[in-house]
Structure formats: C-alpha cells, structure tokens
N, C-alpha and C positions, 0 to 999 in steps of 0.2 A: 679530723680533717675531711673525712668523707661528707660530713654535714655541710661544710663550707662549699665543697664541690657541688653538692646537690642544690644548695642555695643559689649558686651561680647559674646552674642549668635551669633552675626555675625562675630566673630573671632578676634575682636580687642584685642590686648594686653593692659591691663590697667596698669597704673603706681601706685606707692605706695600711693600717695594721693587719687587716685580714689578708690583704694582698701580699704583705711581707711574709706571712706564715707559709706561703707557697714555696719560699726558699728552703724551708725545712724538709720538703719532700725529697725522696730519692728520685733520681732522674727518670727511672722507669715509671714511678708513680705520677710524677709531674706530666710525663707524656701521655699516660693513660687518662689523667684528668683533663688535659688539653683536648684529647680526642673526644671525650664525652661532651665537652662544651662545644667543640666544633660541630659534632653531629647534631646537637640541639639547634644550633643557629645557622649552620651552612650546609647541612646534610652531607652529601658526598660529592660536592662540586668543587672543582679547583679552577681558579683563574690563572692562566699561564701568560706570562709576559716575557719579553725578550729585550735585550739592550745591545747596542754596539758602542764600543769605546772609540769615539771619533778622534781623540787626542790622548796620548798616554805618557805618563811619567813626568818627572822633573817639576812637579807642582811645588809652588812656593809656600803652600799652607803646611802647617805642622800638625796634621791630624795623626794621632798615635796609631789609629787602627788602619790607616790607608797605605796600601802598597805603592801608591803613586807619589807619595810625598817625597821630595828630595831629601828630607831629614831622615828617612827610614832606609836602611840598607836592605834592598830586595833585588831580586832578579827580574823584576817586571820589564817587559819589552817597552822601550821608549821610542815613540815616534811622534812627529808633528801631525797636524790635521790630516785625516784620511782624505783620499780623493773623493770628490762628491759622487762620482759614478759608483764607487764601492758602497758608500752609504746608501745611495738610492737602491742599488741592487739588493743589498742585505735587508733593507727595510721592506721592500716589496715582497721578498721571499718569506721574511719572518711573518708578515701580516697575513700570509696565506694560511698560517698554522697557529697563530697565537692571537689573543684578544687585544693585546696592546704592545707597543714597541716604543722604546725610549732611546734617545741619543745622549750619551754622557761624555764628559771630557774631563781631563785633569785641570786643576786650577780653579780659581773662584770666578772666572769669567772668560769669555772669548773676546778676542780683539775685533775691531770693526770688519776687517777683511774676512776673518773666519765666520762671522755672523752673516755677512753678505753671501759668501759661498754656500753656507748651509741653507740660507733662505732660498737661494736660487735652486739648489738641489731639491728642497722640499716642494717648491712651486712646480717643479718639473716631474714630480712623482705622480704616477697615475692614481694612486690610492688616495682616498679622502682621509687626511690626517688631522687629528686634533692636536694643536701645538700648545704646550703648557710649559712655562718657564719656572724652574724651581731652583 
C-alpha cells in the first residue's frame, strides 16, 4: 500500500481499482496517507470558507444525509428566509476573515420573492461578491 501512496505523491494517476484499495487501510493509515498527499500538492495552506443558512428546514427533498429534509426526524431549527440585513451583516463580517462566503438554503430552489430579496441584499453589500448559483 505504501507504494501506491508514493505513486500518488509522485503524480501517478491511479485507476478505480487502486483507489478502492484505499478502503482497506485503517483510518489512521488513511489519514497519514492523505496528509502526505496534501503536503505534496497543497503544502500547509488551508482555504477557509464560511456559510450562512438563509432558510432552514422543512425541505421537500428526501436527501437521506440532510438534517433539513422534512422526511428526516431531526432537531434542526426551522425558520423561513432570514432578514436580508442579517445576511448582509454576517456576509460582511465573514469576508473580513475568510476567503469565500456562501449563502445556502433548504429546498431545491428559492421563490421569486426570496430571490428578489436576496439580490437586493447582495447589491447593497459593500463587499465585491462573486455570485455563483449551484
């Protein structure tokens, strides 16, 4: 397994079967291998991002991993769209300390009113923001 890790560190593209062999490692060995690979390609730099949840809970999607899905029984705090001033304040404060900031919400889309409010909020934010829809 060590030779596979060295191959990766040395730039070899591994195939699916080689990648699946990583599942055989103990968690400590996997973390050590990941650290070796990270040091080779990313040195000791970390990019820090922050998010705000603009709308929480009661999502109609049935994503098994998500605490916001109405299909999952969780104690997640449920609230409608946050006040735009709150989003603006949090985004400005976050961008003073992190490299990127994202606004997330429950559900698969925002309604027209929520989009209009969010756009107005972002247009009034003094920071230069790059908007990306995912």
